[in-house]
C-alpha positions, 0 to 999 in steps of 0.5 A: 859386648865385653867390658875390659876394665880395670880399677886402681886406688889413685894416690894423687887424685888432684893430679890425675884428674888434671892429667885426665882433663888434658886428655878430654874435657869431664863429665861430673855425675852422681850414681846412685847404684842399686844391686839386686839379687835373688833371695838365695844369692845365686846371682853372686854365686854365679859371680853375675851383677844386676844393677839399676843405676840413676845418673844425675849429670851435674852440668845439666841437672838431667837425670838418666836411669841404666839397667845393667847386667854383668855376666860372670868374669871372663878374665880373672885377673881383671874382673872383666865381663860381658855386660849388657845395658840399656836405658830405661824410662823410669827408675821406680817402675824398673825397681817395681819390675825387678822386685816383681821378678823375685829380685831384691836390692842388696846394697844401694850406695852413691859414687861421685864420678868424673869421666873422660872419654878419649882415644888412646892406643888406638882404642876408645877409652872411658876413664872415670875418677871415683870417690865413694863417700863411705870409702877412703880415697879415690879410684880410678876405673878405666874401661873399653868394650871389645866384641870377643873374648880373644881381645880382652888381653890386648885391651887390658894391656892398652889400659894398663899402658894408660894408667903407667901414663897417668903415673898409676903403678901396677901395685896400685891396681885393685879387684876389690868390689865397691859393693864389698867395700861399702858393705864392710865399712857399713858393718865397721 
């Protein structure tokens, strides 16, 4: 599967949150993301990502863990990537396995998210309003999954239309990675 996704800085997060709530009920979660790489940095050099995510659901108190690998971007403008994700039973065990395979944590941070799943422009979309405690402001990620690389452009056009519907301008779109932004904030 290919994750067609765009991210924007949000100037009016409360208004966007209300607009998303009108489209679909939101789910509030905290993500604790650990990104891994080999000691030589070869995953990053190839524009690939290996992430272990622990999600804490605020409504139920439940937790789940996802292991995700993202291959190199297929679309440079958006950074959309093929994505392979699976649920794992125990985050500690998954971490131990990754370390024994030679991977080491590069950065760990939290994201406070409110996600809304809905249909627009004949696509199933997931819109997530994100706040990272170490970063200023809020972000909105909108994504959909497509089967083929040839579908990415049309999917991104539909996502741009939803951003427009929500009052988020094209100049607010960003390719900045949370990993890079958090690392820069920690260095400052």
